[in-house]
C-alpha positions as CSV (number, residue, x, y, z in Angstrom):
1,M,-0.1,0.0,0.1
2,K,2.5,2.3,0.9
3,K,4.6,1.7,-2.8
4,L,1.2,2.4,-4.5
5,G,0.7,5.8,-2.5
6,L,4.4,6.7,-3.4
7,M,3.9,5.9,-6.9
8,V,0.7,8.1,-7.2
9,I,2.4,11.2,-5.6
10,L,5.5,10.7,-7.7
11,V,3.1,10.4,-11.2
12,L,1.2,13.5,-9.9
13,C,4.5,15.5,-9.4
14,V,5.8,14.4,-12.6
15,N,2.8,15.4,-14.2
16,A,2.7,18.8,-12.6
17,I,6.1,19.7,-13.5
18,S,5.5,18.5,-17.3
19,C,2.3,20.7,-17.4
20,A,3.9,23.8,-15.9
21,Q,6.8,23.3,-18.6
22,S,4.3,23.0,-21.5
23,T,2.3,26.1,-20.4
24,G,4.5,28.4,-22.5
25,G,5.2,32.1,-22.0
26,T,3.5,35.6,-22.5
27,F,4.3,38.8,-24.2
28,T,2.8,41.5,-21.9
29,L,2.1,44.9,-23.2
30,T,1.6,48.0,-21.0
31,G,0.9,51.6,-21.3
32,I,-1.6,51.3,-24.0
33,P,-3.6,54.6,-24.6
34,S,-7.0,54.1,-23.2
35,R,-8.8,54.5,-26.6
36,Y,-7.8,50.9,-27.4
37,N,-9.1,49.4,-24.3
38,G,-11.7,46.8,-25.4
39,K,-10.2,46.3,-28.5
40,Y,-8.1,42.9,-29.3
41,V,-4.4,42.1,-30.1
42,F,-2.7,39.7,-32.5
43,L,1.1,39.4,-32.3
44,E,3.2,38.0,-35.3
45,G,7.1,37.4,-35.4
46,E,10.1,35.6,-36.0
47,C,12.9,34.2,-33.5
48,P,15.4,31.7,-34.3
49,A,13.3,28.9,-33.6
50,G,10.7,29.7,-35.7
51,E,7.7,31.7,-36.5
52,L,6.0,33.2,-33.5
53,Y,2.3,34.1,-32.9
54,G,0.5,35.7,-30.2
55,A,-3.3,34.8,-29.3
56,I,-5.1,33.0,-26.8
57,S,-5.6,29.9,-29.0
58,L,-4.8,29.1,-32.6
59,N,-5.8,26.4,-34.8
60,V,-3.4,26.0,-37.7
61,E,-5.9,23.6,-39.8
62,T,-9.1,25.6,-39.6
63,E,-7.4,29.0,-39.2
64,D,-9.4,29.7,-36.0
65,V,-8.0,32.1,-33.5
66,T,-9.1,33.8,-30.4
67,L,-7.6,37.0,-29.5
68,P,-6.6,38.5,-26.0
69,R,-8.4,41.9,-25.0
70,I,-6.7,45.1,-23.8
71,S,-8.0,46.1,-20.4
72,N,-7.0,49.1,-18.1
73,G,-4.3,49.8,-20.8
74,R,-2.6,46.4,-21.0
75,V,-2.6,43.2,-22.5
76,S,-1.0,39.6,-22.1
77,I,-0.8,37.6,-24.8
78,P,-0.1,33.8,-24.7
79,M,2.8,33.1,-27.3
80,W,2.8,30.3,-30.0
81,L,5.7,28.7,-31.9
82,F,4.7,27.3,-35.2
83,N,6.4,24.2,-36.4
84,E,6.5,24.1,-40.2
85,R,7.4,20.4,-40.5
86,T,4.4,19.6,-38.5
87,N,2.0,22.1,-39.5
88,S,1.5,22.9,-35.9
89,V,1.7,25.4,-33.4
90,S,2.9,24.7,-29.4
91,R,3.5,26.9,-26.8
92,Y,6.4,29.2,-26.9
93,S,8.8,28.9,-23.8
94,G,12.3,29.8,-25.4
95,N,15.0,31.9,-24.5
96,H,15.7,34.1,-27.6
97,T,16.0,37.6,-28.7
98,V,13.2,38.4,-31.2
99,E,14.8,40.5,-33.7
100,F,11.3,42.1,-35.0
101,F,7.7,41.5,-34.4
102,E,4.3,43.7,-34.6
103,I,1.2,43.6,-32.8
104,M,-2.1,44.3,-34.9
105,I,-4.8,46.1,-32.5
106,C,-7.9,44.6,-33.8
107,N,-11.6,45.3,-33.5
108,S,-12.7,41.6,-33.3
109,P,-11.9,38.8,-31.1
110,D,-11.5,36.4,-34.0
111,D,-10.1,38.5,-37.1
112,P,-6.4,39.2,-36.5
113,Y,-6.2,41.0,-39.8
114,D,-8.9,43.5,-38.9
115,A,-6.2,46.0,-37.8
116,D,-6.7,49.6,-36.8
117,I,-3.3,50.3,-35.9
118,E,0.2,48.4,-35.6
119,I,2.7,48.5,-32.9
120,E,6.3,47.2,-33.7
121,F,9.1,46.0,-31.7
122,E,12.9,45.2,-32.2
123,D,15.3,43.0,-30.2
124,V,12.9,42.0,-27.6
125,V,14.6,39.3,-25.1
126,F,12.5,36.5,-24.4
127,T,13.0,34.5,-21.3
128,N,11.3,31.1,-20.5
129,G,9.0,32.5,-23.6
130,S,7.9,35.6,-21.8
131,A,8.7,39.4,-22.3
132,T,7.1,42.9,-21.4
133,K,7.4,46.0,-23.1
134,S,5.7,49.4,-22.8
135,W,3.6,51.0,-25.6
136,N,6.3,53.8,-25.9
137,E,8.9,51.6,-26.5
138,G,7.4,50.9,-29.9
139,E,7.0,52.2,-33.1
140,V,3.2,52.8,-34.2
141,W,2.0,52.6,-37.6
142,D,-1.4,53.6,-38.6
């Protein structure tokens, strides 16, 4: 009985660790002007590991996407890495300097290309898949 209990605890611990590692990172944008509160964001970029996308969820096969919403001048965007070989995405948890990416401010929670404005960032350091920048650190294109 003691061995069974120990095995159950070990399995639960290993499962918890693997789930924590597979959750991936986020890009957090702060200082967003209040006129964009309630709008949605989509992120596109590239890192040494491949193409990066930012959204709550992505389905490559159906091209369905769910975008995070800006609230109180900030947004946290779950990061995804596209695998060209398998035509799939997985949560990004890498440690890379991303040379360039853009964030589209959108009107719809499921249409990333219905953008009012874009903001671009260069040389952003991601640690464990996460980074934070302020709006005034980017270059805005409208």
